[in-house]
C-alpha positions in Angstrom: 0.1 -12.9 16.7 -1.0 -13.3 13.5 -0.6 -10.1 11.0 -3.9 -8.9 9.6 -2.4 -9.3 5.9 -1.8 -12.9 7.1 -5.4 -13.1 8.1 -7.2 -11.4 5.0 -4.9 -13.5 2.8 -6.2 -16.8 4.7 -9.4 -16.0 4.8 -9.8 -14.2 1.1 -7.9 -17.6 -1.0 -9.7 -20.2 1.0 -13.5 -18.3 0.0 -11.6 -18.4 -3.8 -10.7 -21.8 -3.4 -14.2 -23.3 -2.2 -16.9 -20.9 -3.6 -15.5 -18.6 -6.0 -13.0 -20.4 -8.4 -15.3 -23.5 -8.5 -17.9 -21.3 -9.6 -16.1 -19.0 -12.4 -14.4 -21.7 -14.1 -17.8 -23.0 -15.5 -18.7 -19.3 -16.7 -18.3 -19.4 -20.3 -16.9 -16.2 -20.9 -14.2 -16.3 -17.7 -10.7 -15.7 -18.6 -8.8 -18.7 -17.3 -5.2 -19.4 -16.4 -3.2 -22.9 -16.8 -0.3 -23.1 -15.0 1.3 -26.4 -14.1 1.6 -27.5 -10.6 4.8 -27.5 -8.9 4.8 -29.9 -7.0 2.1 -32.1 -8.2 3.2 -31.6 -12.4 -0.6 -31.7 -12.7 -2.7 -28.9 -15.0 -4.0 -26.1 -12.2 -6.4 -24.0 -13.5 -7.3 -19.9 -12.1 -10.0 -17.9 -12.6 -8.3 -14.7 -13.4 -9.1 -10.5 -14.5 -7.1 -8.8 -17.3 -6.5 -8.0 -20.5 -5.1 -8.9 -23.7 -3.2 -6.2 -25.8 -2.0 -7.6 -28.6 0.3 -10.6 -28.6 0.2 -10.0 -24.8 -2.1 -10.5 -21.4 -1.9 -8.3 -18.7 -2.6 -8.6 -15.0 -2.3 -7.8 -11.5 -2.1 -10.9 -9.0 -3.7 -9.6 -5.9 -1.6 -11.6 -3.3 1.8 -11.7 -5.5 4.3 -14.5 -4.5 2.1 -15.5 -2.2 -0.6 -16.9 -4.8 -0.2 -20.6 -5.8 -0.6 -19.8 -9.4 2.9 -17.4 -9.0 4.3 -20.1 -6.9 3.5 -22.4 -10.3 4.9 -20.1 -12.8 7.9 -19.4 -11.0 8.5 -23.0 -11.2 7.4 -22.9 -14.7 6.6 -20.0 -17.0 4.6 -21.9 -19.3 1.3 -20.9 -19.6 -2.3 -22.0 -21.1 -4.9 -18.8 -21.3 -8.7 -19.0 -22.0 -9.9 -16.2 -23.9 -13.0 -16.2 -25.5 -13.9 -19.9 -25.2 -10.0 -20.6 -26.8 -7.1 -22.2 -25.1 -3.7 -20.3 -26.2 -0.4 -21.2 -25.1 2.1 -18.4 -23.6 4.8 -17.7 -21.2 4.2 -15.4 -18.0 6.8 -13.1 -17.0 6.9 -11.6 -13.3 7.4 -7.8 -13.3 7.9 -6.4 -9.6 9.1 -3.4 -11.0 6.1 -2.4 -12.7 3.7 -0.2 -10.8 0.9 -2.5 -10.1 -1.7 0.1 -9.1 -0.9 2.1 -12.1 -1.3 -1.4 -14.3 -4.9 -1.6 -12.8 -6.2 1.5 -13.9 -5.4 0.2 -17.8 -7.0 -3.2 -16.8 -10.9 -3.7 -16.5 -12.6 -1.5 -14.4 -14.4 -4.5 -11.9 -11.9 -7.0 -11.5 -9.5 -3.8 -10.7 -11.7 -2.8 -8.0 -11.6 -6.3 -6.3 -7.9 -6.5 -6.6 -7.6 -3.5 -4.6 -9.7 -3.8 -2.7 -9.1 -7.5 -1.3 -5.1 -7.6 -2.7 -2.1 -7.2 0.0 1.0 -8.1 -2.3 0.2 -6.7 -5.6 2.5 -8.4 -8.9 2.0 -7.2 -12.2 2.0 -10.4 -14.7 2.7 -10.3 -18.5 1.9 -13.0 -20.7 3.5 -13.7 -24.2 1.0 -15.0 -26.2 2.0 -17.5 -29.0 0.2 -17.6 -32.4 
């Protein structure tokens, strides 16, 4: 019998992939994360929430290592972020030792609330931005 977390993951990711992400990718102010597909080698763009602090960008993945973009980062941690309409290169670091619930308290409220509500395997990510 499937675990409730598996069902929640499947339902939420299907809705994100088919409805939410295609819409959010077109929103001008939406922050986008570009990873390289671990199998295809093609760019993969995911709308995300988080916050820039100096030369770092912080986010919390709601499904941790089950998220496709996290799996892509594990294969190649060179990423790009679109912040304020401008693309910036960076290096992503997965931080399993960081407390993701405490981290969410420091990030924008709307996204943090959604991540807390739907997330099952929270994982903190820091992206070190280049010039």
